[in-house]
C-alpha positions, 0 to 999 in steps of 0.5 A: 458542484460535483466532482466528477470522479470514477463511475463504477469498478476499474476495469484492470487488475494490479499486478500484485498487492502488497500489504505488512504481515497484519495481511497474510492471512489465508484466507487473503492471500487464497482471495488473491491467487482465487484472482491471480494477483500475486501478493506480496505479504512476508509471512509471521512468524507465528504463522512459519513456525505453524507450518513448519511445526505440521511438517509435510501436513503445513505445505510450502513457505508461502513466495515473497518477493523482496524486491515488489515488498522495498517499493511498498516502502516508498509508497508509505513513506511518501503517504508518512509525509504527505501526513505531516502536514496536518490538514492532512492528517486530521482532513479538515476539508468539508470538502472533497475537493478543499481535501484534493487540493490540500493534497495536492498543494503539499504534493506540490510542495514536497515536489519542490524539495526535492528539487532544491536537494538535489539542484545543490 
């Protein structure tokens, strides 16, 4: 039995992409800029030092929305909570349906724990 999913590319583009410093290359920023997507990526210290060392030829500092970048942390913490369950972290399931069922089960367990914690 095949699980039907979305076919083809998504019809909408994201407004912004939040990534960590590993993805702060000029090529990644140019790729996003060409497609009209805001890059919420902090600049590496060595890249900032090289840019400032060049003076006016180094260009402007990259824009960085700190508030949007903080929201990225929330998503990462959820992924870490999901992966704390061994079956999801190791991807032992043979079929996509059982892996998806495991994800849904773990997400519901996290949700119930959060409800119980906030009920007090």
